[in-house]
C-alpha positions as CSV (number, residue, x, y, z in Angstrom):
1,X,103.4,93.0,99.1
2,X,100.7,93.2,101.8
3,X,97.2,94.6,101.7
4,X,98.2,98.0,103.2
5,X,101.1,98.4,100.7
6,X,98.9,97.4,97.8
7,X,96.1,99.9,98.7
8,X,98.7,102.7,99.2
9,X,100.2,102.0,95.8
10,X,96.8,101.9,94.2
11,X,95.9,105.3,95.7
12,X,98.7,106.8,93.6
13,X,97.8,105.2,90.3
14,X,95.5,106.3,87.4
15,X,95.4,102.9,85.8
16,X,96.1,99.3,86.6
17,X,98.6,97.1,84.8
18,X,99.6,93.6,85.8
19,X,102.5,91.8,84.2
20,X,103.0,88.0,84.3
21,X,106.4,86.5,84.9
22,X,106.8,85.7,81.1
23,X,106.4,89.5,80.3
24,X,102.9,89.2,79.0
25,X,100.2,91.4,80.4
26,X,96.9,90.6,82.1
27,X,94.3,91.8,79.7
28,X,93.4,95.4,80.6
29,X,89.7,94.5,80.7
30,X,90.2,92.1,83.7
31,X,87.8,91.7,86.6
32,X,88.7,91.3,90.2
33,X,86.3,88.4,90.9
34,X,87.4,87.5,94.4
35,X,89.1,89.1,97.4
36,X,89.5,86.7,100.2
37,X,91.6,85.1,102.9
38,X,93.1,81.7,102.4
39,X,94.2,79.7,105.5
40,X,96.3,76.6,105.0
41,X,96.9,74.2,107.9
42,X,99.1,71.3,107.0
43,X,101.8,68.9,108.1
44,X,105.1,69.0,106.1
45,X,107.0,65.9,105.1
46,X,109.1,66.2,108.3
47,X,106.0,66.1,110.6
48,X,106.0,69.8,111.5
49,X,102.5,71.3,111.7
50,X,102.4,74.6,109.7
51,X,99.8,77.4,109.3
52,X,99.8,80.0,106.6
53,X,97.4,82.8,105.8
54,X,97.3,85.0,102.8
55,X,95.0,87.5,101.1
56,X,93.9,86.2,97.8
57,X,92.9,88.2,94.8
58,X,91.5,86.5,91.7
59,X,91.8,88.2,88.3
60,X,89.7,87.1,85.4
61,X,89.3,88.4,81.9
62,X,86.0,88.1,80.1
63,X,84.8,89.1,76.6
64,X,83.7,92.6,77.8
65,X,86.6,94.4,76.2
66,X,85.5,97.8,77.2
67,X,85.6,97.0,81.0
68,X,88.4,98.8,82.9
69,X,88.8,98.5,86.6
70,X,89.9,101.8,88.2
71,X,92.3,101.8,91.2
72,X,89.7,103.5,93.4
73,X,87.2,100.7,92.7
74,X,89.8,98.0,93.7
75,X,90.4,99.9,96.9
76,X,86.6,99.9,97.5
77,X,86.4,96.1,96.9
78,X,89.3,95.4,99.3
79,X,87.8,97.7,101.9
80,X,84.5,95.8,101.6
81,X,86.4,92.5,102.2
82,X,88.2,94.0,105.2
83,X,84.8,95.0,106.8
84,X,82.7,92.0,105.8
85,X,85.1,89.1,106.3
86,X,87.6,90.8,108.6
87,X,90.4,90.6,106.0
88,X,93.7,91.3,107.8
89,X,96.8,93.1,106.5
90,X,98.2,89.9,104.9
91,X,100.6,89.2,102.1
92,X,98.8,89.3,98.8
93,X,98.6,86.2,96.5
94,X,97.1,86.6,93.1
95,X,95.3,83.9,91.1
96,X,95.1,84.3,87.3
97,X,94.0,81.8,84.6
98,X,96.6,80.5,82.2
99,X,96.7,76.8,81.3
100,X,95.4,76.3,84.8
101,X,94.9,78.6,87.7
102,X,98.3,80.2,88.4
103,X,99.2,81.4,91.8
104,X,101.6,84.4,92.0
105,X,103.3,86.8,94.4
106,X,102.9,90.5,93.9
107,X,105.5,93.3,93.5
108,X,105.4,96.8,92.1
109,X,108.1,98.3,89.8
110,X,107.1,101.9,90.1
111,X,104.6,101.8,87.2
112,X,103.1,98.3,87.0
113,X,102.2,95.4,89.3
114,X,104.4,92.3,88.7
115,X,102.9,88.9,89.2
116,X,105.9,86.9,90.5
117,X,106.4,83.2,90.1
118,X,105.9,81.0,93.1
119,X,107.5,77.6,93.6
120,X,107.1,74.5,95.7
121,X,109.8,73.6,98.2
122,X,110.6,71.0,100.8
123,X,110.2,72.6,104.2
124,X,112.0,69.8,106.1
125,X,115.2,69.4,104.0
126,X,117.2,68.5,107.1
127,X,114.8,65.6,107.9
128,X,114.6,64.5,104.3
129,X,118.3,64.3,103.8
130,X,118.4,67.1,101.2
131,X,121.7,69.0,101.4
132,X,121.6,72.8,101.7
133,X,122.3,74.5,98.4
134,X,126.0,75.3,98.1
135,X,127.1,78.7,96.9
136,X,128.3,78.7,93.3
137,X,132.0,79.3,93.1
138,X,132.6,81.9,90.4
139,X,136.4,81.8,90.7
140,X,137.9,78.9,88.7
141,X,139.1,76.1,91.0
142,X,142.8,75.5,91.4
143,X,144.0,72.2,90.0
144,X,144.3,70.2,93.2
145,X,146.9,67.9,91.8
146,X,149.4,70.7,91.5
147,X,149.6,69.9,87.8
148,X,149.4,72.8,85.4
149,X,147.7,72.3,82.0
150,X,150.9,73.6,80.3
151,X,153.1,70.9,82.0
152,X,151.8,68.0,79.8
153,X,151.0,65.8,82.8
154,X,147.3,66.4,82.9
């Protein structure tokens, strides 16, 4: 989900709910402590130079249990970041504290925002000798020996 999609979705909501990949909810009294842009310039293990840029939102829950962030306020905060730091219409990445700072993708299921799991990956599999994943064959394989289990030869 990019910034524009997120703001549009927010404009149609009365309350904010974020759900973690394990099904638990971000505390309803969360704060949006940062809205920013993260640029990552790096070289992958195959020697390719890569550049990535994402919009980053940091959610944080404190002990002020009566705090509730309204969708309109989140739109205001994002708009401020767009003006003050030139935040572009980038894909949104969400940070939230669990055992360590978790980094999540963002989707919407029609009622709630879903924080989606992110994973590491090798970006140069062909140079590292890692074979492409083979599709899983859901049809039982034929016995290549021509021997049927009922024949007693297997």
